[in-house]
Backbone as JSON, one array per atom type, in Angstrom:
{
  "sequence": "MSVAESPVPTPQEPAPSELEARVVDACKKCYDPEIPVNIYDLGLVYSIDVAPDATVAIKMTLTAPGCPVAGSLPGDVERMVKAAPGVKDAKVELVWDPPWRPEMMSKLARVMLGM",
  "N": [[-40.73, -16.54, -6.3], [-40.07, -15.12, -9.35], [-37.4, -14.94, -11.79], [-37.52, -12.46, -13.01], [-38.69, -10.99, -11.02], [-36.84, -10.87, -9.0], [-34.93, -9.04, -6.66], [-32.77, -6.32, -7.51], [-29.4, -6.29, -6.78], [-27.97, -3.83, -4.67], [-25.3, -1.51, -4.1], [-23.75, -1.83, -0.97], [-23.77, 0.29, 1.84], [-21.0, 1.07, 3.91], [-20.82, -0.38, 7.17], [-21.32, 1.54, 10.17], [-19.15, 1.11, 12.0], [-17.15, 0.11, 10.35], [-16.89, 2.25, 8.58], [-16.13, 4.2, 10.39], [-13.63, 3.22, 11.08], [-12.3, 3.68, 8.7], [-12.31, 6.45, 8.72], [-10.72, 6.96, 10.95], [-8.33, 5.92, 9.95], [-7.88, 7.82, 7.94], [-7.48, 10.09, 9.53], [-5.12, 9.35, 10.71], [-3.34, 9.87, 8.74], [-2.79, 12.49, 8.86], [-0.72, 15.03, 10.06], [0.69, 16.98, 12.68], [2.8, 19.46, 11.76], [5.01, 20.05, 13.35], [5.46, 17.95, 15.02], [6.4, 14.62, 14.81], [4.23, 12.7, 14.71], [1.09, 11.24, 14.05], [-2.13, 12.97, 14.11], [-4.16, 11.55, 15.35], [-2.97, 9.6, 17.03], [-1.61, 11.39, 18.59], [-3.59, 12.26, 20.19], [-5.23, 14.33, 19.54], [-7.68, 14.17, 18.32], [-10.8, 14.3, 19.49], [-13.43, 13.34, 19.22], [-15.29, 11.23, 17.0], [-18.01, 11.18, 15.06], [-20.17, 9.25, 13.29], [-22.76, 9.52, 11.16], [-25.89, 7.9, 10.2], [-26.26, 8.5, 7.5], [-23.75, 8.55, 6.45], [-22.3, 10.84, 6.9], [-19.77, 12.69, 8.56], [-18.78, 13.91, 11.69], [-16.31, 15.58, 13.36], [-14.59, 16.3, 16.33], [-11.87, 18.08, 17.3], [-8.68, 19.07, 18.66], [-5.83, 21.21, 19.18], [-2.32, 21.18, 19.97], [-1.77, 23.51, 21.32], [-3.42, 26.68, 21.84], [-2.2, 28.76, 20.38], [-1.04, 27.49, 18.25], [0.71, 27.26, 15.2], [-0.55, 26.0, 13.04], [-3.25, 26.26, 13.33], [-5.05, 27.51, 11.63], [-4.97, 25.96, 9.34], [-4.72, 23.11, 9.72], [-7.21, 21.86, 10.68], [-8.8, 22.07, 8.33], [-7.28, 20.55, 6.56], [-7.56, 18.03, 7.75], [-10.31, 17.68, 7.45], [-10.5, 17.53, 4.62], [-9.01, 15.18, 4.13], [-10.58, 13.26, 5.46], [-13.02, 13.49, 4.09], [-12.22, 12.37, 1.7], [-12.03, 9.71, 2.28], [-13.06, 6.38, 1.54], [-16.52, 5.9, 1.17], [-17.37, 7.98, 2.82], [-19.67, 10.56, 2.92], [-19.78, 13.28, 3.55], [-17.93, 15.61, 5.56], [-17.26, 17.32, 8.57], [-15.19, 19.33, 10.52], [-14.69, 20.33, 13.76], [-13.0, 22.64, 15.67], [-11.97, 22.48, 18.95], [-11.37, 23.56, 22.33], [-11.68, 22.62, 24.82], [-11.67, 19.72, 26.61], [-8.44, 21.1, 27.47], [-5.61, 20.1, 25.53], [-3.32, 17.62, 26.62], [-0.11, 16.1, 27.17], [-0.54, 13.53, 28.21], [-2.66, 12.56, 26.82], [-1.82, 11.32, 24.58], [-1.37, 8.36, 22.59], [0.0, 5.17, 23.57], [1.78, 4.3, 21.63], [2.48, 6.75, 20.41], [3.84, 7.97, 22.51], [6.03, 6.27, 22.77], [7.2, 6.65, 20.26], [8.0, 9.28, 20.53], [9.83, 9.1, 22.5], [9.05, 9.16, 25.17]],
  "CA": [[-40.36, -15.33, -6.98], [-39.44, -15.41, -10.64], [-36.15, -14.23, -12.05], [-37.86, -11.07, -13.32], [-39.08, -10.31, -9.8], [-35.78, -10.86, -8.0], [-34.42, -7.68, -6.46], [-31.46, -5.99, -8.06], [-28.52, -5.94, -5.66], [-27.47, -2.46, -4.65], [-24.08, -1.43, -3.3], [-23.99, -1.67, 0.46], [-23.02, 1.32, 2.55], [-20.24, 0.43, 4.97], [-21.37, -0.27, 8.52], [-20.65, 2.66, 10.85], [-17.86, 0.76, 12.58], [-16.21, 0.01, 9.23], [-16.66, 3.6, 8.1], [-15.36, 4.89, 11.42], [-12.24, 2.76, 10.93], [-11.73, 4.41, 7.55], [-12.1, 7.83, 9.16], [-9.53, 6.92, 11.81], [-7.18, 5.77, 9.05], [-7.66, 9.12, 7.3], [-6.9, 10.97, 10.55], [-3.74, 8.92, 10.95], [-2.51, 10.38, 7.65], [-2.61, 13.92, 9.11], [0.33, 15.27, 11.05], [1.09, 18.31, 13.12], [4.13, 19.53, 11.14], [6.09, 20.2, 14.33], [5.59, 16.71, 15.79], [6.37, 13.52, 13.83], [3.24, 11.7, 15.09], [-0.2, 11.63, 13.47], [-3.01, 13.67, 15.04], [-4.98, 10.6, 16.09], [-2.15, 9.06, 18.12], [-1.27, 12.49, 19.49], [-4.74, 12.52, 21.07], [-5.87, 15.59, 19.15], [-9.05, 13.88, 17.88], [-11.6, 14.03, 20.68], [-14.58, 12.49, 18.9], [-15.66, 10.96, 15.6], [-19.4, 10.76, 15.01], [-20.57, 8.85, 11.96], [-24.22, 9.47, 11.05], [-26.36, 6.84, 9.3], [-26.14, 8.9, 6.09], [-22.32, 8.53, 6.14], [-21.63, 12.11, 7.15], [-18.88, 12.55, 9.71], [-18.49, 15.11, 12.49], [-15.11, 15.36, 14.18], [-14.15, 17.35, 17.24], [-10.44, 17.93, 17.54], [-8.0, 20.21, 19.25], [-4.42, 21.35, 18.82], [-1.48, 21.09, 21.17], [-1.84, 24.8, 22.02], [-4.24, 27.63, 21.08], [-1.38, 29.56, 19.48], [-0.39, 26.6, 17.29], [0.77, 27.89, 13.89], [-1.39, 25.33, 12.03], [-4.66, 26.38, 13.73], [-5.85, 27.92, 10.48], [-4.91, 25.03, 8.21], [-4.82, 21.68, 10.03], [-8.58, 21.34, 10.65], [-9.22, 21.95, 6.93], [-6.56, 19.4, 6.01], [-8.2, 16.84, 8.29], [-11.61, 17.58, 6.79], [-10.29, 17.05, 3.25], [-8.58, 13.77, 4.17], [-11.71, 12.44, 5.87], [-13.97, 13.48, 2.97], [-11.67, 11.51, 0.65], [-12.09, 8.31, 2.71], [-14.14, 5.66, 0.86], [-17.8, 5.77, 1.87], [-17.75, 9.21, 3.52], [-20.45, 11.47, 2.07], [-19.38, 14.64, 3.89], [-17.25, 15.68, 6.85], [-17.06, 18.63, 9.19], [-14.26, 19.29, 11.64], [-14.85, 21.44, 14.69], [-11.84, 22.83, 16.54], [-12.41, 22.75, 20.32], [-10.26, 23.79, 23.26], [-12.04, 22.07, 26.12], [-10.59, 20.0, 27.56], [-7.15, 21.41, 26.84], [-4.77, 18.94, 25.23], [-2.18, 17.35, 27.51], [0.68, 14.98, 26.66], [-1.09, 12.26, 28.67], [-3.7, 12.14, 25.87], [-1.19, 10.58, 23.48], [-1.39, 6.9, 22.67], [1.26, 4.56, 24.0], [2.63, 4.32, 20.44], [3.01, 8.1, 20.24], [4.83, 8.2, 23.57], [7.24, 5.52, 22.41], [7.8, 7.32, 19.1], [8.6, 10.55, 20.98], [10.79, 8.81, 23.55], [8.51, 9.56, 26.49]],
  "C": [[-39.65, -15.71, -8.27], [-38.17, -14.6, -10.78], [-36.44, -12.75, -12.31], [-38.2, -10.29, -12.06], [-37.95, -10.19, -8.78], [-35.19, -9.45, -7.89], [-33.02, -7.52, -7.05], [-30.55, -5.63, -6.89], [-28.04, -4.5, -5.78], [-26.2, -2.43, -3.81], [-24.43, -1.16, -1.84], [-23.14, -0.52, 1.0], [-22.21, 0.61, 3.63], [-20.94, 0.61, 6.32], [-20.64, 0.86, 9.24], [-19.3, 2.3, 11.44], [-16.78, 0.63, 11.5], [-15.87, 1.41, 8.71], [-15.84, 4.4, 9.12], [-13.89, 4.48, 11.35], [-11.56, 3.46, 9.77], [-11.43, 5.87, 7.92], [-10.86, 7.91, 10.06], [-8.28, 6.79, 10.95], [-6.85, 7.09, 8.36], [-7.02, 10.09, 8.28], [-5.45, 10.62, 10.81], [-2.8, 9.32, 9.82], [-2.23, 11.87, 7.82], [-1.64, 14.11, 10.26], [0.4, 16.73, 11.42], [2.51, 18.45, 12.58], [5.29, 19.67, 12.12], [6.37, 18.93, 15.12], [5.45, 15.53, 14.84], [5.43, 12.36, 14.22], [1.91, 12.17, 14.53], [-1.13, 12.19, 14.55], [-3.85, 12.72, 15.88], [-4.19, 10.05, 17.29], [-1.67, 10.15, 19.07], [-2.4, 12.77, 20.48], [-5.45, 13.81, 20.74], [-7.31, 15.39, 18.68], [-9.84, 13.47, 19.11], [-12.8, 13.16, 20.39], [-14.76, 12.39, 17.39], [-17.09, 10.44, 15.65], [-19.78, 10.49, 13.56], [-22.09, 8.71, 11.96], [-24.65, 8.35, 10.11], [-26.26, 7.2, 7.82], [-24.68, 9.05, 5.64], [-21.67, 9.92, 6.18], [-20.88, 11.98, 8.47], [-18.68, 13.9, 10.37], [-17.34, 14.77, 13.42], [-14.89, 16.58, 15.06], [-12.68, 17.07, 17.52], [-9.89, 19.19, 18.17], [-6.6, 20.29, 18.67], [-3.61, 21.32, 20.1], [-1.49, 22.39, 21.98], [-2.69, 25.76, 21.19], [-3.45, 28.47, 20.08], [-0.66, 28.74, 18.42], [-0.43, 27.22, 15.9], [-0.14, 27.25, 12.83], [-2.88, 25.41, 12.37], [-5.56, 26.74, 12.56], [-5.9, 26.9, 9.37], [-5.16, 23.57, 8.56], [-6.25, 21.16, 10.06], [-9.12, 21.16, 9.22], [-8.54, 20.77, 6.24], [-7.2, 18.09, 6.47], [-9.54, 16.62, 7.59], [-11.47, 17.04, 5.37], [-9.89, 15.58, 3.22], [-9.75, 12.85, 4.51], [-12.74, 12.37, 4.75], [-13.52, 12.55, 1.85], [-11.72, 10.03, 1.03], [-13.26, 7.61, 2.02], [-15.38, 5.52, 1.74], [-18.25, 7.01, 2.61], [-18.46, 10.14, 2.54], [-20.04, 12.92, 2.29], [-18.72, 14.6, 5.26], [-17.13, 17.13, 7.29], [-16.15, 18.44, 10.39], [-14.48, 20.55, 12.48], [-13.62, 21.48, 15.59], [-12.34, 23.24, 17.92], [-11.19, 22.89, 21.21], [-10.52, 23.23, 24.64], [-12.37, 20.6, 25.97], [-9.3, 20.35, 26.82], [-6.34, 20.13, 26.63], [-3.63, 18.86, 26.24], [-1.41, 16.17, 26.93], [0.15, 13.61, 27.08], [-2.17, 11.72, 27.72], [-3.12, 11.34, 24.7], [-1.33, 9.08, 23.7], [-0.03, 6.41, 23.15], [2.26, 4.57, 22.84], [3.28, 5.69, 20.27], [4.08, 8.4, 21.29], [6.14, 7.5, 23.27], [7.96, 6.23, 21.26], [8.52, 8.61, 19.49], [9.58, 10.35, 22.12], [10.35, 9.24, 24.92], [8.24, 8.36, 27.35]]
}
């Protein structure tokens, strides 16, 4: 192959596991304003699905259906995830099943909250 025929390198899309790590990092920047722990460690993020086209679908919940941030927190999470490097688009779906329980928190969150 001659120099003229050599392929032009193109930017590589991050591998899904790398992109998923960026999405998790973005989620860890979002907080329930009443609890000083990020939503990921609180166990509010139920699933993160990264498609091959770098779109992200997240299912999350809140600590209670009557949570005052029900109208704003999912949108905040969506904006933070969309801003993560490599994410083309993101959608956050608020779900209530299964209901959130304190046992869903990470060990770190429990320590931070003195549980």
